[in-house]
All heavy atoms as TSV, in Angstrom:
chain	resi	resn	atom	element	x	y	z
A	1	ALA	N	N	120.736	60.676	164.587
A	1	ALA	CA	C	121.469	59.501	164.160
A	1	ALA	C	C	121.682	58.542	165.337
A	1	ALA	O	O	121.587	57.331	165.167
A	1	ALA	CB	C	122.804	59.905	163.544
A	2	LEU	N	N	121.975	59.105	166.528
A	2	LEU	CA	C	122.202	58.257	167.696
A	2	LEU	C	C	120.942	57.475	168.063
A	2	LEU	O	O	121.013	56.296	168.412
A	2	LEU	CB	C	122.669	59.104	168.882
A	2	LEU	CG	C	122.920	58.351	170.185
A	2	LEU	CD1	C	123.974	57.260	169.998
A	2	LEU	CD2	C	123.335	59.319	171.281
A	3	LYS	N	N	119.790	58.122	167.941
A	3	LYS	CA	C	118.526	57.448	168.257
A	3	LYS	C	C	118.338	56.227	167.360
A	3	LYS	O	O	118.019	55.140	167.845
A	3	LYS	CB	C	117.357	58.423	168.096
A	3	LYS	CG	C	115.999	57.791	168.363
A	3	LYS	CD	C	114.885	58.823	168.336
A	3	LYS	CE	C	114.622	59.344	166.965
A	3	LYS	NZ	N	113.437	60.210	166.889
A	4	GLY	N	N	118.587	56.388	166.066
A	4	GLY	CA	C	118.448	55.273	165.132
A	4	GLY	C	C	119.453	54.165	165.399
A	4	GLY	O	O	119.117	52.983	165.364
A	5	LYS	N	N	120.692	54.553	165.682
A	5	LYS	CA	C	121.738	53.559	165.956
A	5	LYS	C	C	121.408	52.753	167.202
A	5	LYS	O	O	121.501	51.523	167.202
A	5	LYS	CB	C	123.083	54.259	166.113
A	5	LYS	CG	C	124.214	53.313	166.397
A	5	LYS	CD	C	125.551	54.015	166.499
A	5	LYS	CE	C	126.624	52.983	166.771
A	5	LYS	NZ	N	127.953	53.498	166.663
A	6	LEU	N	N	121.013	53.427	168.264
A	6	LEU	CA	C	120.697	52.736	169.507
A	6	LEU	C	C	119.468	51.845	169.352
A	6	LEU	O	O	119.447	50.708	169.834
A	6	LEU	CB	C	120.490	53.754	170.627
A	6	LEU	CG	C	120.310	53.210	172.035
A	6	LEU	CD1	C	121.425	52.269	172.427
A	6	LEU	CD2	C	120.221	54.360	173.027
A	7	THR	N	N	118.466	52.336	168.644
A	7	THR	CA	C	117.264	51.534	168.398
A	7	THR	C	C	117.613	50.276	167.608
A	7	THR	O	O	117.155	49.177	167.935
A	7	THR	CB	C	116.209	52.366	167.643
A	7	THR	OG1	O	115.897	53.523	168.414
A	7	THR	CG2	C	114.931	51.578	167.411
A	8	ASP	N	N	118.456	50.420	166.584
A	8	ASP	CA	C	118.880	49.272	165.770
A	8	ASP	C	C	119.687	48.270	166.599
A	8	ASP	O	O	119.491	47.057	166.484
A	8	ASP	CB	C	119.706	49.727	164.566
A	8	ASP	CG	C	118.884	50.463	163.523
A	8	ASP	OD1	O	117.634	50.400	163.581
A	8	ASP	OD2	O	119.499	51.113	162.654
A	9	GLU	N	N	120.602	48.778	167.422
A	9	GLU	CA	C	121.424	47.885	168.241
A	9	GLU	C	C	120.576	47.131	169.264
A	9	GLU	O	O	120.800	45.944	169.511
A	9	GLU	CB	C	122.528	48.670	168.937
A	9	GLU	CG	C	123.612	49.149	167.998
A	9	GLU	CD	C	124.725	49.900	168.713
A	9	GLU	OE1	O	124.908	49.718	169.935
A	9	GLU	OE2	O	125.420	50.677	168.030
A	10	LEU	N	N	119.610	47.813	169.860
A	10	LEU	CA	C	118.720	47.136	170.806
A	10	LEU	C	C	117.876	46.085	170.092
A	10	LEU	O	O	117.673	44.983	170.615
A	10	LEU	CB	C	117.834	48.147	171.532
A	10	LEU	CG	C	118.551	48.995	172.587
A	10	LEU	CD1	C	117.661	50.142	173.043
A	10	LEU	CD2	C	118.972	48.142	173.776
A	11	ALA	N	N	117.394	46.407	168.887
A	11	ALA	CA	C	116.607	45.434	168.114
A	11	ALA	C	C	117.440	44.189	167.808
A	11	ALA	O	O	116.952	43.063	167.909
A	11	ALA	CB	C	116.093	46.071	166.831
A	12	ALA	N	N	118.701	44.392	167.447
A	12	ALA	CA	C	119.591	43.264	167.169
A	12	ALA	C	C	119.814	42.409	168.414
A	12	ALA	O	O	120.097	41.214	168.313
A	12	ALA	CB	C	120.923	43.765	166.611
A	13	ALA	N	N	119.660	43.037	169.590
A	13	ALA	CA	C	119.808	42.326	170.859
A	13	ALA	C	C	118.478	41.727	171.329
A	13	ALA	O	O	118.389	41.194	172.432
A	13	ALA	CB	C	120.361	43.264	171.926
A	14	GLY	N	N	117.433	41.858	170.501
A	14	GLY	CA	C	116.137	41.266	170.830
A	14	GLY	C	C	115.223	42.150	171.650
A	14	GLY	O	O	114.255	41.670	172.235
A	15	VAL	N	N	115.518	43.442	171.702
A	15	VAL	CA	C	114.706	44.389	172.494
A	15	VAL	C	C	113.920	45.280	171.544
A	15	VAL	O	O	114.484	45.887	170.643
A	15	VAL	CB	C	115.612	45.261	173.402
A	15	VAL	CG1	C	114.784	46.307	174.131
A	15	VAL	CG2	C	116.381	44.394	174.372
A	16	HIS	N	N	112.610	45.358	171.759
A	16	HIS	CA	C	111.779	46.257	170.971
A	16	HIS	C	C	111.881	47.651	171.576
A	16	HIS	O	O	111.445	47.885	172.705
A	16	HIS	CB	C	110.324	45.788	170.965
A	16	HIS	CG	C	109.421	46.726	170.235
A	16	HIS	ND1	N	109.456	46.871	168.871
A	16	HIS	CD2	C	108.478	47.592	170.680
A	16	HIS	CE1	C	108.570	47.781	168.512
A	16	HIS	NE2	N	107.958	48.226	169.597
A	17	ALA	N	N	112.516	48.558	170.839
A	17	ALA	CA	C	112.693	49.931	171.295
A	17	ALA	C	C	112.004	50.862	170.315
A	17	ALA	O	O	112.033	50.629	169.105
A	17	ALA	CB	C	114.173	50.273	171.395
A	18	VAL	N	N	111.399	51.905	170.830
A	18	VAL	CA	C	110.672	52.868	170.014
A	18	VAL	C	C	111.289	54.242	170.196
A	18	VAL	O	O	111.402	54.733	171.325
A	18	VAL	CB	C	109.176	52.905	170.421
A	18	VAL	CG1	C	108.430	53.954	169.624
A	18	VAL	CG2	C	108.546	51.538	170.261
A	19	GLY	N	N	111.680	54.853	169.081
A	19	GLY	CA	C	112.193	56.218	169.128
A	19	GLY	C	C	111.040	57.197	169.166
A	19	GLY	O	O	109.954	56.924	168.659
A	20	TYR	N	N	111.267	58.340	169.794
A	20	TYR	CA	C	110.223	59.354	169.874
A	20	TYR	C	C	110.820	60.749	169.816
A	20	TYR	O	O	112.015	60.944	170.014
A	20	TYR	CB	C	109.394	59.197	171.149
A	20	TYR	CG	C	110.155	59.478	172.429
A	20	TYR	CD1	C	110.318	60.782	172.884
A	20	TYR	CD2	C	110.705	58.443	173.177
A	20	TYR	CE1	C	111.016	61.048	174.056
A	20	TYR	CE2	C	111.400	58.700	174.341
A	20	TYR	CZ	C	111.558	60.004	174.775
A	20	TYR	OH	O	112.248	60.255	175.933
A	21	GLU	N	N	109.948	61.693	169.544
A	21	GLU	CA	C	110.268	63.108	169.680
A	21	GLU	C	C	109.089	63.750	170.381
A	21	GLU	O	O	107.962	63.705	169.891
A	21	GLU	CB	C	110.493	63.779	168.327
A	21	GLU	CG	C	110.829	65.248	168.467
A	21	GLU	CD	C	111.101	65.941	167.146
A	21	GLU	OE1	O	111.236	65.257	166.121
A	21	GLU	OE2	O	111.164	67.181	167.157
A	22	ARG	N	N	109.332	64.297	171.571
A	22	ARG	CA	C	108.296	64.952	172.366
A	22	ARG	C	C	108.797	66.320	172.790
A	22	ARG	O	O	109.860	66.423	173.405
A	22	ARG	CB	C	107.990	64.146	173.629
A	22	ARG	CG	C	106.932	63.112	173.431
A	22	ARG	CD	C	106.621	62.416	174.738
A	22	ARG	NE	N	107.031	61.028	174.527
A	22	ARG	CZ	C	107.476	60.198	175.431
A	22	ARG	NH1	N	107.620	60.582	176.664
A	22	ARG	NH2	N	107.814	58.980	175.128
A	23	LEU	N	N	108.036	67.325	172.471
A	23	LEU	CA	C	108.378	68.693	172.864
A	23	LEU	C	C	109.807	69.039	172.474
A	23	LEU	O	O	110.549	69.655	173.232
A	23	LEU	CB	C	108.171	68.876	174.369
A	23	LEU	CG	C	106.759	68.583	174.892
A	23	LEU	CD1	C	106.732	68.616	176.411
A	23	LEU	CD2	C	105.757	69.549	174.299
A	24	GLY	N	N	110.201	68.580	171.288
A	24	GLY	CA	C	111.529	68.871	170.773
A	24	GLY	C	C	112.632	68.000	171.340
A	24	GLY	O	O	113.790	68.147	170.977
A	25	GLN	N	N	112.297	67.075	172.224
A	25	GLN	CA	C	113.281	66.189	172.853
A	25	GLN	C	C	113.260	64.827	172.156
A	25	GLN	O	O	112.199	64.225	172.002
A	25	GLN	CB	C	112.955	66.019	174.336
A	25	GLN	CG	C	113.942	65.196	175.102
A	25	GLN	CD	C	115.258	65.913	175.321
A	25	GLN	OE1	O	115.292	67.115	175.493
A	25	GLN	NE2	N	116.343	65.183	175.286
A	26	GLN	N	N	114.424	64.358	171.726
A	26	GLN	CA	C	114.556	63.046	171.099
A	26	GLN	C	C	114.812	61.999	172.177
A	26	GLN	O	O	115.491	62.279	173.172
A	26	GLN	CB	C	115.741	63.040	170.123
A	26	GLN	CG	C	115.622	64.015	168.990
A	26	GLN	CD	C	114.608	63.580	167.955
A	26	GLN	OE1	O	114.409	62.400	167.700
A	26	GLN	NE2	N	113.938	64.552	167.366
A	27	GLY	N	N	114.291	60.794	171.964
A	27	GLY	CA	C	114.547	59.746	172.945
A	27	GLY	C	C	114.123	58.380	172.471
A	27	GLY	O	O	113.685	58.187	171.334
A	28	ILE	N	N	114.273	57.416	173.364
A	28	ILE	CA	C	113.941	56.013	173.104
A	28	ILE	C	C	113.257	55.452	174.338
A	28	ILE	O	O	113.699	55.693	175.465
A	28	ILE	CB	C	115.214	55.194	172.815
A	28	ILE	CG1	C	115.890	55.703	171.545
A	28	ILE	CG2	C	114.905	53.704	172.702
A	28	ILE	CD1	C	117.258	55.126	171.315
A	29	ASP	N	N	112.192	54.691	174.110
A	29	ASP	CA	C	111.512	53.930	175.161
A	29	ASP	C	C	111.624	52.457	174.815
A	29	ASP	O	O	111.478	52.083	173.642
A	29	ASP	CB	C	110.030	54.285	175.241
A	29	ASP	CG	C	109.758	55.652	175.835
A	29	ASP	OD1	O	110.580	56.129	176.626
A	29	ASP	OD2	O	108.703	56.230	175.509
A	30	ALA	N	N	111.871	51.634	175.819
A	30	ALA	CA	C	111.932	50.186	175.594
A	30	ALA	C	C	111.622	49.458	176.889
A	30	ALA	O	O	111.882	49.971	177.980
A	30	ALA	CB	C	113.314	49.774	175.095
A	31	ASP	N	N	111.044	48.274	176.750
A	31	ASP	CA	C	110.842	47.379	177.889
A	31	ASP	C	C	111.861	46.267	177.755
A	31	ASP	O	O	111.806	45.471	176.807
A	31	ASP	CB	C	109.427	46.796	177.892
A	31	ASP	CG	C	108.380	47.839	178.220
A	31	ASP	OD1	O	108.653	48.689	179.079
A	31	ASP	OD2	O	107.294	47.801	177.615
A	32	LEU	N	N	112.795	46.239	178.682
A	32	LEU	CA	C	113.842	45.222	178.650
A	32	LEU	C	C	113.345	43.949	179.313
A	32	LEU	O	O	112.595	44.003	180.292
A	32	LEU	CB	C	115.080	45.721	179.392
A	32	LEU	CG	C	115.718	46.993	178.852
A	32	LEU	CD1	C	116.830	47.459	179.791
A	32	LEU	CD2	C	116.261	46.768	177.459
A	33	PRO	N	N	113.789	42.803	178.797
A	33	PRO	CA	C	113.426	41.542	179.452
A	33	PRO	C	C	114.148	41.454	180.800
A	33	PRO	O	O	115.257	41.965	180.949
A	33	PRO	CB	C	113.938	40.474	178.481
A	33	PRO	CG	C	115.052	41.138	177.746
A	33	PRO	CD	C	114.668	42.598	177.648
A	34	LEU	N	N	113.502	40.865	181.771
A	34	LEU	CA	C	114.138	40.641	183.069
A	34	LEU	C	C	114.343	39.157	183.271
A	34	LEU	O	O	113.400	38.391	183.110
A	34	LEU	CB	C	113.284	41.223	184.195
A	34	LEU	CG	C	113.182	42.742	184.203
A	34	LEU	CD1	C	112.255	43.206	185.317
A	34	LEU	CD2	C	114.550	43.383	184.359
A	35	PRO	N	N	115.508	38.702	183.567
A	35	PRO	CA	C	116.725	39.497	183.682
A	35	PRO	C	C	117.144	40.036	182.308
A	35	PRO	O	O	116.824	39.453	181.271
A	35	PRO	CB	C	117.758	38.527	184.239
A	35	PRO	CG	C	117.294	37.184	183.796
A	35	PRO	CD	C	115.774	37.266	183.756
A	36	VAL	N	N	117.890	41.131	182.324
A	36	VAL	CA	C	118.361	41.756	181.090
A	36	VAL	C	C	119.340	40.817	180.415
A	36	VAL	O	O	120.273	40.305	181.051
A	36	VAL	CB	C	119.024	43.117	181.384
A	36	VAL	CG1	C	119.582	43.738	180.117
A	36	VAL	CG2	C	118.024	44.053	182.042
A	37	SER	N	N	119.111	40.557	179.132
A	37	SER	CA	C	119.980	39.640	178.396
A	37	SER	C	C	121.396	40.205	178.294
A	37	SER	O	O	121.606	41.423	178.363
A	37	SER	CB	C	119.423	39.396	176.989
A	37	SER	OG	O	119.518	40.577	176.214
A	38	SER	N	N	122.356	39.338	178.113
A	38	SER	CA	C	123.746	39.787	177.990
A	38	SER	C	C	123.925	40.667	176.759
A	38	SER	O	O	124.700	41.624	176.778
A	38	SER	CB	C	124.705	38.596	177.959
A	38	SER	OG	O	124.429	37.748	176.865
A	39	GLU	N	N	123.180	40.376	175.681
A	39	GLU	CA	C	123.281	41.179	174.467
A	39	GLU	C	C	122.791	42.603	174.715
A	39	GLU	O	O	123.426	43.573	174.319
A	39	GLU	CB	C	122.481	40.549	173.322
A	39	GLU	CG	C	123.011	39.217	172.860
A	39	GLU	CD	C	122.449	38.039	173.659
A	39	GLU	OE1	O	121.693	38.247	174.641
A	39	GLU	OE2	O	122.795	36.901	173.301
A	40	ALA	N	N	121.642	42.732	175.378
A	40	ALA	CA	C	121.100	44.060	175.685
A	40	ALA	C	C	122.010	44.784	176.667
A	40	ALA	O	O	122.260	45.990	176.530
A	40	ALA	CB	C	119.691	43.941	176.259
A	41	ARG	N	N	122.537	44.064	177.626
A	41	ARG	CA	C	123.450	44.648	178.616
A	41	ARG	C	C	124.689	45.215	177.921
A	41	ARG	O	O	125.133	46.316	178.223
A	41	ARG	CB	C	123.842	43.580	179.634
A	41	ARG	CG	C	124.713	44.076	180.756
A	41	ARG	CD	C	124.980	42.958	181.761
A	41	ARG	NE	N	123.766	42.490	182.403
A	41	ARG	CZ	C	123.216	43.052	183.472
A	41	ARG	NH1	N	123.794	44.101	184.012
A	41	ARG	NH2	N	122.116	42.566	184.000
A	42	GLU	N	N	125.227	44.496	176.938
A	42	GLU	CA	C	126.404	44.957	176.194
A	42	GLU	C	C	126.111	46.254	175.441
A	42	GLU	O	O	126.944	47.163	175.422
A	42	GLU	CB	C	126.881	43.881	175.224
A	42	GLU	CG	C	127.535	42.707	175.899
A	42	GLU	CD	C	127.874	41.587	174.932
A	42	GLU	OE1	O	127.929	41.819	173.708
A	42	GLU	OE2	O	128.090	40.460	175.413
A	43	VAL	N	N	124.928	46.346	174.823
A	43	VAL	CA	C	124.556	47.568	174.096
A	43	VAL	C	C	124.494	48.750	175.055
A	43	VAL	O	O	125.061	49.812	174.793
A	43	VAL	CB	C	123.201	47.396	173.368
A	43	VAL	CG1	C	122.704	48.730	172.813
A	43	VAL	CG2	C	123.309	46.356	172.264
A	44	LEU	N	N	123.823	48.562	176.180
A	44	LEU	CA	C	123.686	49.656	177.141
A	44	LEU	C	C	125.046	50.065	177.706
A	44	LEU	O	O	125.341	51.256	177.826
A	44	LEU	CB	C	122.720	49.256	178.257
A	44	LEU	CG	C	121.288	48.979	177.809
A	44	LEU	CD1	C	120.447	48.523	178.990
A	44	LEU	CD2	C	120.677	50.181	177.139
A	45	GLU	N	N	125.865	49.099	178.045
A	45	GLU	CA	C	127.184	49.417	178.589
A	45	GLU	C	C	128.048	50.137	177.567
A	45	GLU	O	O	128.777	51.070	177.910
A	45	GLU	CB	C	127.865	48.145	179.086
A	45	GLU	CG	C	127.227	47.605	180.351
A	45	GLU	CD	C	127.777	46.272	180.805
A	45	GLU	OE1	O	128.578	45.640	180.069
A	45	GLU	OE2	O	127.402	45.840	181.911
A	46	ARG	N	N	127.965	49.728	176.299
A	46	ARG	CA	C	128.754	50.362	175.235
A	46	ARG	C	C	128.398	51.845	175.093
A	46	ARG	O	O	129.241	52.676	174.784
A	46	ARG	CB	C	128.522	49.619	173.914
A	46	ARG	CG	C	129.328	50.135	172.765
A	46	ARG	CD	C	129.291	49.257	171.521
A	46	ARG	NE	N	128.010	48.754	171.133
A	46	ARG	CZ	C	127.627	47.459	171.235
A	46	ARG	NH1	N	128.435	46.552	171.726
A	46	ARG	NH2	N	126.428	47.083	170.839
A	47	HIS	N	N	127.137	52.176	175.355
A	47	HIS	CA	C	126.676	53.562	175.242
A	47	HIS	C	C	126.642	54.275	176.600
A	47	HIS	O	O	126.119	55.385	176.702
A	47	HIS	CB	C	125.289	53.605	174.585
A	47	HIS	CG	C	125.325	53.230	173.141
A	47	HIS	ND1	N	125.690	54.120	172.158
A	47	HIS	CD2	C	125.068	52.043	172.516
A	47	HIS	CE1	C	125.642	53.515	170.984
A	47	HIS	NE2	N	125.278	52.249	171.177
A	48	HIS	N	N	127.186	53.625	177.626
A	48	HIS	CA	C	127.255	54.205	178.976
A	48	HIS	C	C	125.874	54.562	179.518
A	48	HIS	O	O	125.679	55.615	180.135
A	48	HIS	CB	C	128.169	55.431	179.001
A	48	HIS	CG	C	129.526	55.165	178.434
A	48	HIS	ND1	N	130.480	54.441	179.105
A	48	HIS	CD2	C	130.065	55.473	177.235
A	48	HIS	CE1	C	131.552	54.328	178.357
A	48	HIS	NE2	N	131.326	54.942	177.204
A	49	ILE	N	N	124.911	53.656	179.275
A	49	ILE	CA	C	123.541	53.844	179.755
A	49	ILE	C	C	123.332	52.910	180.942
A	49	ILE	O	O	123.530	51.697	180.818
A	49	ILE	CB	C	122.515	53.526	178.639
A	49	ILE	CG1	C	122.720	54.475	177.457
A	49	ILE	CG2	C	121.094	53.593	179.180
A	49	ILE	CD1	C	121.918	54.109	176.231
A	50	PRO	N	N	122.944	53.448	182.087
A	50	PRO	CA	C	122.685	52.589	183.251
A	50	PRO	C	C	121.564	51.592	182.962
A	50	PRO	O	O	120.586	51.917	182.295
A	50	PRO	CB	C	122.257	53.569	184.339
A	50	PRO	CG	C	122.659	54.916	183.861
A	50	PRO	CD	C	122.702	54.856	182.366
A	51	ILE	N	N	121.727	50.397	183.480
A	51	ILE	CA	C	120.724	49.349	183.281
A	51	ILE	C	C	119.620	49.529	184.324
A	51	ILE	O	O	119.890	49.493	185.527
A	51	ILE	CB	C	121.370	47.961	183.396
A	51	ILE	CG1	C	122.422	47.817	182.289
A	51	ILE	CG2	C	120.320	46.861	183.313
A	51	ILE	CD1	C	123.353	46.664	182.439
A	52	PRO	N	N	118.377	49.756	183.862
A	52	PRO	CA	C	117.286	49.979	184.826
A	52	PRO	C	C	116.944	48.701	185.577
A	52	PRO	O	O	116.943	47.609	185.008
A	52	PRO	CB	C	116.122	50.430	183.943
A	52	PRO	CG	C	116.420	49.889	182.593
A	52	PRO	CD	C	117.917	49.815	182.482
A	53	THR	N	N	116.659	48.831	186.857
A	53	THR	CA	C	116.344	47.656	187.668
A	53	THR	C	C	114.955	47.112	187.382
A	53	THR	O	O	114.697	45.935	187.605
A	53	THR	CB	C	116.460	47.994	189.167
A	53	THR	OG1	O	115.589	49.086	189.461
A	53	THR	CG2	C	117.890	48.360	189.530
A	54	ASP	N	N	114.053	47.973	186.880
A	54	ASP	CA	C	112.674	47.550	186.637
A	54	ASP	C	C	112.406	47.172	185.180
A	54	ASP	O	O	111.292	46.811	184.821
A	54	ASP	CB	C	111.687	48.627	187.073
A	54	ASP	CG	C	111.844	49.933	186.305
A	54	ASP	OD1	O	112.739	50.019	185.423
A	54	ASP	OD2	O	111.082	50.868	186.585
A	55	GLY	N	N	113.432	47.269	184.315
A	55	GLY	CA	C	113.272	46.896	182.908
A	55	GLY	C	C	112.713	47.994	182.025
A	55	GLY	O	O	112.654	47.845	180.819
A	56	ALA	N	N	112.292	49.114	182.606
A	56	ALA	CA	C	111.736	50.224	181.826
A	56	ALA	C	C	112.865	51.161	181.424
A	56	ALA	O	O	113.392	51.903	182.255
A	56	ALA	CB	C	110.676	50.965	182.622
A	57	LEU	N	N	113.244	51.108	180.159
A	57	LEU	CA	C	114.338	51.930	179.664
A	57	LEU	C	C	113.793	53.178	179.007
A	57	LEU	O	O	112.971	53.109	178.103
A	57	LEU	CB	C	115.167	51.140	178.639
A	57	LEU	CG	C	116.330	51.893	177.991
A	57	LEU	CD1	C	117.396	52.215	179.031
A	57	LEU	CD2	C	116.911	51.079	176.856
A	58	VAL	N	N	114.237	54.333	179.480
A	58	VAL	CA	C	113.898	55.626	178.886
A	58	VAL	C	C	115.212	56.364	178.707
A	58	VAL	O	O	115.922	56.613	179.671
A	58	VAL	CB	C	112.939	56.437	179.780
A	58	VAL	CG1	C	112.655	57.793	179.141
A	58	VAL	CG2	C	111.647	55.684	180.021
A	59	VAL	N	N	115.519	56.678	177.449
A	59	VAL	CA	C	116.745	57.401	177.140
A	59	VAL	C	C	116.362	58.700	176.459
A	59	VAL	O	O	115.666	58.681	175.441
A	59	VAL	CB	C	117.661	56.583	176.199
A	59	VAL	CG1	C	118.898	57.366	175.832
A	59	VAL	CG2	C	118.037	55.250	176.832
A	60	GLU	N	N	116.788	59.811	177.013
A	60	GLU	CA	C	116.574	61.108	176.365
A	60	GLU	C	C	117.920	61.564	175.814
A	60	GLU	O	O	118.930	61.500	176.508
A	60	GLU	CB	C	115.991	62.122	177.338
A	60	GLU	CG	C	114.568	61.771	177.713
A	60	GLU	CD	C	113.873	62.877	178.479
A	60	GLU	OE1	O	114.531	63.848	178.900
A	60	GLU	OE2	O	112.654	62.751	178.663
A	61	ILE	N	N	117.916	61.989	174.564
A	61	ILE	CA	C	119.137	62.355	173.864
A	61	ILE	C	C	119.252	63.862	173.794
A	61	ILE	O	O	118.373	64.536	173.256
A	61	ILE	CB	C	119.157	61.736	172.448
A	61	ILE	CG1	C	119.067	60.217	172.568
A	61	ILE	CG2	C	120.404	62.167	171.697
A	61	ILE	CD1	C	118.796	59.502	171.268
A	62	ASP	N	N	120.333	64.372	174.336
A	62	ASP	CA	C	120.640	65.803	174.291
A	62	ASP	C	C	121.446	66.051	173.022
A	62	ASP	O	O	122.573	65.588	172.917
A	62	ASP	CB	C	121.408	66.197	175.538
A	62	ASP	CG	C	121.764	67.669	175.581
A	62	ASP	OD1	O	121.414	68.419	174.642
A	62	ASP	OD2	O	122.392	68.088	176.565
A	63	ALA	N	N	120.861	66.774	172.077
A	63	ALA	CA	C	121.513	67.000	170.789
A	63	ALA	C	C	122.870	67.671	170.944
A	63	ALA	O	O	123.795	67.390	170.178
A	63	ALA	CB	C	120.622	67.836	169.874
A	64	SER	N	N	123.048	68.519	171.917
A	64	SER	CA	C	124.330	69.216	172.070
A	64	SER	C	C	125.441	68.291	172.538
A	64	SER	O	O	126.592	68.502	172.222
A	64	SER	CB	C	124.186	70.383	173.054
A	64	SER	OG	O	123.869	69.914	174.335
A	65	SER	N	N	125.111	67.207	173.259
A	65	SER	CA	C	126.152	66.284	173.716
A	65	SER	C	C	126.291	65.076	172.799
A	65	SER	O	O	127.211	64.290	172.952
A	65	SER	CB	C	125.861	65.827	175.142
A	65	SER	OG	O	124.673	65.058	175.174
A	66	ALA	N	N	125.391	64.905	171.837
A	66	ALA	CA	C	125.424	63.739	170.949
A	66	ALA	C	C	126.320	63.977	169.736
A	66	ALA	O	O	126.506	63.105	168.922
A	66	ALA	CB	C	124.020	63.373	170.488
A	67	ARG	N	N	126.875	65.162	169.594
A	67	ARG	CA	C	127.701	65.484	168.431
A	67	ARG	C	C	129.071	64.931	168.546
A	67	ARG	O	O	129.647	64.676	169.492
A	67	ARG	CB	C	127.774	66.987	168.248
A	67	ARG	CG	C	126.431	67.535	167.890
A	67	ARG	CD	C	126.479	69.017	167.722
A	67	ARG	NE	N	125.097	69.461	167.564
A	67	ARG	CZ	C	124.737	70.704	167.549
A	67	ARG	NH1	N	125.626	71.647	167.662
A	67	ARG	NH2	N	123.499	71.021	167.397
């Protein structure tokens, strides 16, 4: 559920994010615009995700901590 919510919020902020499942690990990949828009920055800050300096966002979701 968190993967879908974060992907939707990033899309609303104008960021194309792709959810994935690799080797049982859930996550999201996205290329953020540089400079990072205020809308995208707000989404990342709300979810306590550090803003990458190079614009390459990779988020891996730990199911045990996402509950």
